[in-house]
Backbone as CSV, one residue per row, in Angstrom:
resi,resn,N_x,N_y,N_z,CA_x,CA_y,CA_z,C_x,C_y,C_z
1,MET,0.828,11.440,-12.020,2.337,10.624,-12.042,3.127,10.982,-11.001
2,SER,3.905,10.223,-10.477,5.324,10.176,-9.596,6.520,10.277,-10.140
3,MET,7.155,11.060,-10.289,8.444,10.336,-9.987,9.316,9.596,-9.528
4,SER,8.970,9.313,-8.008,9.490,8.530,-7.463,8.757,7.404,-7.551
5,GLY,8.027,7.379,-7.695,6.934,6.148,-7.759,5.951,5.979,-6.957
6,CYS,5.401,4.857,-7.136,3.952,4.893,-6.144,4.442,4.166,-4.525
7,ARG,4.105,5.145,-3.496,3.673,5.018,-2.687,3.451,4.119,-1.452
8,PHE,2.709,2.564,-2.291,2.298,1.610,-1.516,3.831,0.865,-1.518
9,LYS,4.641,0.938,-2.774,5.528,0.569,-3.487,5.585,-0.417,-2.190
10,LYS,6.633,-0.043,-1.169,7.107,-0.982,-0.206,6.465,-1.890,0.427
11,THR,5.112,-1.911,0.584,4.212,-2.661,1.162,3.045,-3.320,0.707
12,CYS,3.301,-3.154,-1.078,2.515,-3.873,-1.240,2.109,-5.069,-2.026
13,ASP,1.755,-5.980,-1.649,1.370,-7.399,-1.487,1.309,-7.835,-2.539
14,ALA,0.834,-7.080,-3.889,0.784,-7.159,-4.993,2.005,-8.827,-5.985
15,HIS,3.339,-8.259,-5.595,4.344,-9.634,-5.376,3.937,-10.649,-5.389
16,LYS,3.722,-10.591,-3.975,3.875,-11.621,-3.521,2.115,-12.529,-2.960
17,ASP,1.170,-12.471,-3.834,0.156,-12.684,-4.131,-0.133,-13.248,-4.820
18,SER,-0.637,-11.948,-6.161,-1.599,-11.948,-7.536,-0.064,-12.614,-8.420
19,PHE,1.193,-12.213,-8.316,2.438,-13.250,-8.825,3.200,-13.822,-8.117
20,LYS,2.668,-14.138,-7.096,3.745,-15.133,-6.846,4.023,-16.372,-7.758
21,ASN,3.318,-16.842,-8.601,3.757,-17.663,-9.940,4.231,-17.350,-10.671
22,PHE,4.439,-15.871,-11.018,5.029,-15.540,-12.258,6.543,-15.208,-12.084
23,PRO,7.169,-15.756,-13.596,8.767,-15.138,-13.927,8.825,-14.306,-13.575
24,GLU,10.571,-13.252,-12.306,10.875,-12.755,-12.142,10.743,-11.933,-13.311
25,HIS,10.967,-11.858,-14.343,11.496,-11.100,-15.222,9.736,-9.931,-15.723
26,PHE,8.537,-11.207,-15.918,7.341,-10.552,-16.126,6.974,-9.215,-14.948
27,VAL,7.472,-9.818,-13.045,6.727,-9.360,-12.143,8.018,-7.762,-12.626
28,LYS,9.369,-7.751,-12.559,10.050,-6.410,-13.429,8.815,-5.689,-14.376
29,LEU,9.021,-6.218,-15.008,8.097,-5.285,-15.920,6.977,-4.359,-15.893
30,ILE,6.377,-5.552,-14.777,4.854,-4.842,-13.738,5.322,-4.094,-13.271
31,GLU,6.238,-4.325,-12.525,6.791,-3.251,-11.929,6.711,-1.648,-12.197
32,ASN,7.756,-1.990,-13.301,8.713,-0.605,-13.611,7.271,-0.120,-15.048
33,HIS,6.004,-0.305,-14.906,5.395,-0.082,-15.756,4.293,0.491,-14.644
34,TYR,3.558,-0.095,-13.455,2.508,0.342,-12.139,3.371,1.310,-11.762
35,CYS,4.522,1.152,-10.483,4.699,1.330,-9.791,6.335,2.572,-9.767
36,ASN,6.562,1.997,-11.066,7.935,3.333,-10.840,6.922,4.860,-11.811
37,GLY,6.007,4.825,-11.314,5.612,6.225,-12.444,4.400,6.087,-13.033
38,ASN,3.677,5.038,-13.446,2.734,4.874,-13.603,1.104,4.447,-12.243
39,GLU,1.910,4.672,-10.969,0.907,4.601,-9.626,-0.850,4.840,-10.339
40,THR,-0.940,6.166,-11.251,-2.180,5.852,-10.970,-3.066,4.883,-11.663
41,LYS,-2.672,4.470,-12.612,-3.231,3.367,-13.370,-3.328,2.006,-13.174
42,CYS,-2.629,2.020,-11.806,-2.600,0.693,-10.486,-4.296,0.865,-9.861
43,ALA,-4.236,-0.635,-9.914,-6.223,-0.533,-9.413,-5.722,-0.831,-7.792
44,ARG,-4.647,-1.409,-7.775,-3.879,-1.158,-5.676,-3.775,-0.286,-5.462
45,TYR,-3.194,0.500,-6.623,-2.997,1.864,-5.793,-4.552,2.773,-5.275
46,ILE,-4.736,2.862,-7.158,-7.096,3.529,-6.566,-6.892,2.956,-5.646
47,VAL,-7.662,1.691,-5.280,-8.617,0.953,-4.111,-7.420,2.172,-2.741
48,GLY,-6.218,2.006,-2.392,-5.408,2.745,-1.374,-5.827,3.724,-1.529
49,LYS,-5.776,4.328,-2.538,-5.801,5.997,-2.536,-6.952,6.558,-1.363
50,GLN,-8.238,5.604,-2.121,-9.384,6.188,-2.108,-10.263,5.643,-0.902
51,LEU,-9.393,4.337,-0.533,-9.218,3.839,0.823,-8.956,3.269,1.998
52,GLY,-7.451,3.853,1.723,-6.806,3.554,2.545,-5.872,2.091,2.104
53,ARG,-4.686,1.722,2.080,-4.588,0.322,1.827,-4.513,-0.791,2.667
54,ASP,-5.116,-0.936,4.163,-5.790,-1.993,4.081,-7.003,-1.953,3.735
55,LYS,-7.638,-1.821,2.962,-8.719,-2.222,2.272,-8.248,-2.341,0.751
56,ILE,-6.627,-2.568,0.501,-6.375,-3.455,-1.348,-6.638,-5.244,-1.155
57,PRO,-7.562,-5.749,-1.371,-8.137,-7.015,-1.527,-6.654,-7.731,-2.444
58,PRO,-6.590,-8.956,-1.615,-5.064,-9.125,-1.567,-4.530,-9.623,-3.099
59,THR,-5.990,-10.325,-3.584,-5.945,-10.621,-4.556,-5.397,-9.800,-5.937
60,LEU,-5.894,-8.396,-5.413,-6.079,-7.216,-6.420,-5.484,-6.975,-7.964
61,LYS,-5.068,-7.480,-8.693,-4.332,-7.513,-9.964,-4.155,-5.392,-10.406
62,PRO,-3.242,-5.059,-10.423,-2.550,-3.545,-10.215,-3.539,-3.579,-11.957
63,ASN,-3.717,-4.369,-13.182,-4.387,-3.502,-14.081,-6.166,-3.960,-13.757
64,ASP,-6.312,-4.902,-13.121,-7.829,-4.699,-12.999,-8.688,-3.535,-12.092
65,THR,-8.940,-2.100,-12.921,-9.350,-0.935,-12.263,-10.688,-1.231,-11.980
66,GLN,-11.695,-2.269,-13.839,-13.061,-2.104,-13.297,-13.501,-2.611,-11.719
67,LYS,-12.824,-3.382,-11.362,-12.473,-4.219,-9.469,-12.262,-3.216,-9.358
68,ALA,-11.713,-2.143,-9.305,-10.638,-0.511,-8.512,-12.073,-0.411,-8.063
69,LYS,-12.398,0.679,-9.115,-13.854,1.041,-9.790,-15.051,0.882,-8.736
70,LYS,-15.099,-0.272,-8.970,-16.662,-0.565,-8.134,-16.502,-1.011,-6.685
71,LEU,-15.184,-1.613,-6.205,-14.177,-1.197,-5.081,-15.003,0.443,-4.083
72,ILE,-14.185,1.472,-5.044,-13.902,2.009,-3.892,-15.688,3.739,-4.493
73,LYS,-16.723,2.373,-5.047,-18.048,3.058,-5.309,-18.554,3.352,-3.620
């Protein structure tokens, strides 16, 4: 768990792709949970760390860790 937050936060497409139709307050909740200290629990972070940021599927949601585990195997 990082005190500064996720290293992919500034370039993450989750907001643009996965949550584009969600209310802003919901997006902020997700960001506060995953991007600001719990990034190791984020599926997008897991894939990015193991395979590289360019291998993160645009539709991968932060809570889809099962899909992330399949991608990195």
